[in-house]
C-alpha positions as CSV (number, residue, x, y, z in Angstrom):
1,X,0.0,0.0,0.0
2,X,1.4,3.4,-1.0
3,X,1.7,6.2,1.5
4,X,-0.4,9.3,1.0
5,X,1.4,12.3,-0.4
6,X,-0.4,14.7,1.8
7,X,-3.7,14.6,-0.1
8,X,-6.4,12.6,1.6
9,X,-9.4,11.4,-0.4
10,X,-12.7,11.5,1.4
11,X,-15.8,10.0,0.1
12,X,-19.1,11.8,0.6
13,X,-22.4,10.0,0.2
14,X,-25.8,11.6,0.0
15,X,-28.2,8.8,1.1
16,X,-31.2,11.0,0.4
17,X,-30.2,11.2,-3.3
18,X,-29.1,7.5,-3.6
19,X,-31.4,5.3,-5.6
20,X,-29.8,2.0,-4.5
21,X,-28.5,1.0,-8.0
22,X,-25.5,-0.6,-6.4
23,X,-22.9,0.4,-9.0
24,X,-20.6,1.5,-6.3
25,X,-20.8,-1.9,-4.5
26,X,-20.2,-3.8,-7.8
27,X,-17.2,-1.6,-8.5
28,X,-15.5,-1.6,-5.1
29,X,-17.2,-3.8,-2.5
30,X,-14.4,-3.3,0.1
31,X,-15.3,0.4,0.3
32,X,-19.1,0.5,-0.4
33,X,-22.1,-1.5,0.8
34,X,-25.8,-1.1,0.7
35,X,-28.2,-0.7,3.6
36,X,-30.3,-3.7,4.4
37,X,-33.2,-1.4,5.2
38,X,-33.5,0.6,2.0
39,X,-30.6,-0.4,-0.3
40,X,-28.9,3.0,-0.1
41,X,-25.2,3.4,-0.1
42,X,-23.1,2.7,3.0
43,X,-19.5,3.9,2.8
44,X,-17.4,1.3,4.7
45,X,-14.2,3.4,4.4
46,X,-14.6,7.2,4.0
47,X,-10.9,7.7,3.6
48,X,-9.7,4.7,1.5
49,X,-6.0,4.1,0.8
50,X,-4.3,5.5,-2.2
51,X,-4.1,2.2,-4.0
52,X,-7.9,2.2,-4.6
53,X,-8.2,5.8,-5.7
54,X,-8.8,4.9,-9.4
55,X,-11.6,2.4,-8.4
56,X,-13.2,4.9,-6.0
57,X,-13.2,7.6,-8.7
58,X,-14.8,5.1,-11.1
59,X,-17.5,4.2,-8.6
60,X,-18.3,7.9,-8.1
61,X,-18.4,8.4,-11.9
62,X,-20.7,5.4,-12.3
63,X,-23.2,6.4,-9.7
64,X,-26.4,7.1,-11.7
65,X,-28.0,9.4,-9.1
66,X,-24.9,11.5,-8.3
67,X,-25.1,10.5,-4.7
68,X,-21.3,10.0,-4.4
69,X,-18.7,12.7,-4.5
70,X,-15.0,13.1,-3.6
71,X,-13.3,15.6,-1.4
72,X,-9.5,15.9,-1.7
């Protein structure tokens, strides 16, 4: 695992906007899950390691409702 170069990626999830499509979970199940109650996104690791940054960015991009965003 690479060390961060001072920039920390933080995942933001808007569960009110989430439609439960599950694209994030399919893309990166070690970082995202879905609520058993309503199927909305659950972020398992809000500040994931650098080595999964490309996959996190892809999951955010694939989210059909725009419920996911990144803060760096």
